[in-house]
C-alpha positions as CSV (number, residue, x, y, z in Angstrom):
1,M,10.3,10.6,-28.5
2,P,9.9,12.9,-25.3
3,V,6.2,12.6,-25.9
4,I,6.2,9.0,-25.4
5,R,8.6,9.5,-22.3
6,R,6.2,11.9,-20.7
7,E,3.4,9.6,-21.0
8,F,5.1,6.9,-19.4
9,V,6.5,9.0,-16.9
10,L,3.0,10.2,-15.8
11,V,1.4,6.8,-16.2
12,L,4.1,5.4,-13.5
13,L,3.3,8.3,-11.3
14,A,-0.3,8.3,-11.3
15,G,0.1,4.4,-10.5
16,A,2.1,5.1,-7.5
17,V,0.2,7.9,-6.5
18,G,-2.8,6.1,-6.4
19,A,-1.4,3.2,-4.6
20,G,0.0,5.5,-1.8
21,L,-3.3,6.8,-1.6
22,V,-5.0,3.6,-0.9
23,V,-2.1,2.6,1.9
24,L,-2.7,6.1,3.7
25,A,-6.6,5.9,3.2
26,V,-6.8,2.6,5.2
27,R,-4.4,3.5,7.8
28,Q,-7.3,6.1,8.9
29,A,-10.5,5.7,11.1
30,W,-13.3,4.1,9.2
31,A,-15.5,3.3,12.2
32,E,-16.1,3.8,15.9
33,A,-17.3,0.9,18.1
34,I,-19.4,2.1,21.1
35,F,-19.4,-0.6,24.1
36,T,-22.2,-0.4,26.5
37,P,-21.1,-2.2,29.9
38,P,-23.7,-4.5,31.3
39,R,-25.7,-2.8,34.4
40,P,-24.7,-3.7,37.7
41,L,-26.5,-5.9,40.0
42,P,-28.3,-4.4,42.5
43,A,-27.3,-5.2,46.0
44,Q,-29.6,-7.4,48.3
45,D,-28.8,-5.8,51.4
46,K,-28.8,-2.0,51.0
47,A,-27.6,-1.7,54.9
48,I,-24.7,-3.6,54.2
49,F,-23.7,-3.2,50.6
50,T,-23.3,0.2,48.7
51,P,-24.7,0.1,45.3
52,P,-21.8,-0.3,42.7
53,R,-20.7,2.5,40.3
54,P,-21.8,2.0,36.8
55,L,-18.9,1.3,34.3
56,P,-18.0,4.0,31.8
57,A,-19.0,3.3,27.7
58,Q,-15.7,2.3,25.9
59,D,-15.2,4.1,22.3
60,I,-12.8,2.3,20.2
61,S,-11.8,3.5,16.8
62,V,-11.2,0.9,14.0
63,T,-9.2,1.7,10.8
64,G,-9.6,0.7,7.4
65,Q,-6.7,-1.6,7.8
66,Q,-8.4,-3.6,10.3
67,L,-11.6,-4.0,8.1
68,V,-10.1,-4.2,4.9
69,P,-6.5,-5.5,4.9
70,L,-7.0,-6.6,1.4
71,A,-6.8,-3.1,-0.1
72,S,-3.4,-2.1,1.1
73,A,-1.8,-5.5,0.5
74,L,-3.0,-5.2,-3.4
75,A,-2.2,-1.5,-3.4
76,L,1.6,-2.8,-2.4
77,A,1.7,-5.4,-4.8
78,A,0.6,-2.7,-7.5
79,L,3.8,-0.8,-6.3
80,A,6.1,-3.9,-7.2
81,C,4.2,-3.8,-10.9
82,L,5.1,-0.4,-11.5
83,A,8.7,-1.5,-10.7
84,A,8.2,-4.4,-13.2
85,V,6.8,-2.0,-15.8
86,I,10.0,-0.2,-16.1
87,A,12.1,-3.4,-16.2
88,T,10.1,-5.0,-18.9
89,R,9.1,-4.7,-22.7
90,S,6.9,-5.7,-25.3
91,V,4.6,-8.6,-24.5
92,T,5.8,-8.8,-21.0
93,R,5.1,-5.2,-20.4
94,R,1.2,-5.8,-21.5
95,A,1.3,-8.7,-19.0
96,V,2.6,-6.7,-16.2
97,G,0.0,-3.9,-17.2
98,A,-3.0,-6.4,-17.2
99,L,-1.9,-8.0,-13.7
100,L,-1.8,-4.1,-12.3
101,A,-5.4,-3.8,-13.7
102,V,-6.6,-6.6,-11.9
103,L,-4.9,-5.4,-8.8
104,G,-6.5,-1.9,-9.2
105,A,-9.7,-3.7,-9.5
106,G,-9.3,-5.9,-6.5
107,A,-8.2,-3.2,-4.4
108,A,-11.3,-1.0,-5.6
109,A,-13.6,-4.0,-4.9
110,A,-12.3,-4.4,-1.4
111,A,-12.5,-0.6,-0.4
112,A,-15.8,-0.4,-1.4
113,A,-17.2,-3.5,0.2
114,G,-20.1,-2.9,2.6
115,V,-18.8,-2.8,6.2
116,R,-20.8,-4.8,8.7
117,T,-21.7,-3.9,12.3
118,A,-20.3,-7.2,13.3
119,T,-17.0,-6.7,11.6
120,V,-16.5,-3.4,13.3
121,L,-17.2,-4.8,16.7
122,A,-14.9,-7.8,16.4
123,A,-12.2,-5.7,15.0
124,A,-12.4,-3.2,18.1
125,R,-12.6,-6.2,20.4
126,A,-9.5,-7.5,18.9
127,S,-7.7,-4.4,19.2
128,A,-8.7,-4.0,22.6
129,L,-7.8,-6.9,23.8
130,D,-4.3,-6.7,22.3
131,G,-3.5,-3.1,24.0
132,P,-3.3,-2.5,27.7
133,L,-6.8,-0.5,27.3
134,G,-7.4,-0.4,23.5
135,G,-9.4,2.9,23.5
136,S,-10.7,5.7,25.6
137,T,-13.8,5.7,27.7
138,T,-16.3,8.4,27.6
139,S,-16.3,9.0,31.1
140,G,-14.1,8.1,33.9
141,A,-11.1,5.6,33.6
142,S,-10.7,1.7,33.7
143,S,-9.4,0.1,36.7
144,G,-7.7,-2.8,35.0
145,G,-7.7,-5.2,32.4
146,A,-10.5,-7.2,33.9
147,V,-13.0,-4.1,34.2
148,H,-12.0,-3.3,30.6
149,G,-12.9,-6.7,29.6
150,I,-16.3,-6.5,30.9
151,V,-17.2,-3.6,29.3
152,I,-15.9,-4.8,25.6
153,S,-18.0,-7.9,26.4
154,G,-20.9,-5.8,26.7
155,A,-23.5,-4.7,23.8
156,G,-21.9,-2.5,21.2
157,R,-22.8,-0.6,18.3
158,A,-20.8,0.6,15.4
159,V,-20.6,4.1,14.0
160,L,-19.2,4.6,10.4
161,A,-17.4,7.6,10.1
162,G,-14.8,7.2,7.6
163,A,-16.9,7.6,4.4
164,P,-14.4,10.2,2.9
165,W,-11.3,8.2,3.3
166,R,-13.1,5.2,2.0
167,A,-13.8,7.0,-1.2
168,A,-10.2,8.2,-1.2
169,A,-9.0,4.4,-1.1
170,V,-11.7,3.7,-3.9
171,A,-10.4,6.6,-6.1
172,G,-6.6,5.6,-5.4
173,A,-7.8,1.9,-6.6
174,V,-9.4,3.3,-9.8
175,V,-6.0,5.3,-10.7
176,I,-4.3,2.3,-10.2
177,L,-6.6,0.4,-12.4
178,L,-6.2,3.0,-15.3
179,A,-2.5,3.1,-15.1
180,G,-2.7,-1.0,-15.9
181,V,-5.2,-0.2,-18.8
182,A,-2.8,2.6,-20.2
183,T,0.2,0.2,-19.7
184,V,-1.4,-2.4,-21.5
185,W,-2.6,-0.1,-24.3
186,R,0.6,2.0,-24.6
187,G,3.2,0.0,-22.9
188,P,5.0,-1.4,-25.7
189,R,6.0,1.8,-27.2
190,W,7.5,3.2,-23.9
191,P,11.2,3.2,-23.7
192,V,13.0,0.2,-21.7
193,M,15.4,1.1,-18.8
194,S,18.4,-0.8,-20.0
195,S,18.1,0.3,-23.5
196,R,20.5,3.1,-23.5
197,F,22.9,0.9,-21.4
198,E,22.5,-1.8,-24.1
199,R,23.2,0.6,-26.7
200,S,26.4,2.0,-25.2
201,Q,27.8,-1.7,-24.9
202,R,27.0,-2.5,-28.7
203,A,28.4,0.6,-29.9
204,G,32.0,0.5,-28.3
205,A,34.3,-2.4,-27.3
206,S,35.1,-3.0,-23.7
207,P,38.0,-1.4,-21.9
208,R,40.0,-4.5,-21.6
209,A,39.8,-5.0,-25.2
210,N,40.9,-1.7,-26.2
211,T,43.8,-2.2,-23.9
212,E,44.8,-5.3,-25.7
213,S,44.5,-4.0,-29.1
214,M,46.7,-1.2,-27.8
215,W,49.4,-3.6,-26.4
216,E,49.3,-5.5,-29.7
217,S,49.8,-2.3,-31.7
218,L,52.8,-1.5,-29.8
219,S,54.4,-4.7,-30.3
220,R,53.9,-4.3,-34.1
221,D,55.8,-0.6,-33.9
222,V,52.3,1.0,-34.6
223,D,51.4,4.3,-33.0
224,P,47.7,3.5,-31.6
225,T,47.1,7.1,-30.6
226,V,47.2,7.9,-34.3
227,D,44.1,7.2,-36.6
228,G,44.8,4.4,-38.9
229,G,48.4,3.5,-37.2
230,T,51.5,5.0,-37.9
231,R,54.8,2.9,-37.7
232,T,57.2,4.3,-35.2
């Protein structure tokens, strides 16, 4: 029995660690979007107009949450499934384990999916428009939101720099998948959270029933503190 309980705890801990690893990994920067502003138009009359200064390039970090939000959502759902594994038993526990395996497989597929340049640039533009500046410039400083809008509307390129974090997210999802498979295979043998409480209730009567029986014994002139009862 101790071996089965140890196995139960290890599977639950592995699933929780895998889900936490996925959530942590997708919150890190997976790519960088670099926007090159359009070149300023040359002045028609150089005697009157001075040439405008070129706008600085904009470098915006994009997290995995922005690129693959499904991975973190499935990881959080897997945590809820782990809680259900504790509270269920028998066939229901096998079904919860199968769902846990499906969630792990889905999170792994979402994290391992190829990240396109268009997706990175779209996420960076959305992030930049939500914030006051949305990122840092490689040189100089933006003069305001209008200039910033001109910068991110220019040409852009994506640099994928979060390969280790993507691999960590995939590894965490695989651990969730394995925890689900182990639950389907060995889950019915594991203990149930409420089994000890149910045994204790079946073994002894409720406090109210004990009090009523004591008063009935006293009314019959029987001492309830003595085994078998003794008339007083």
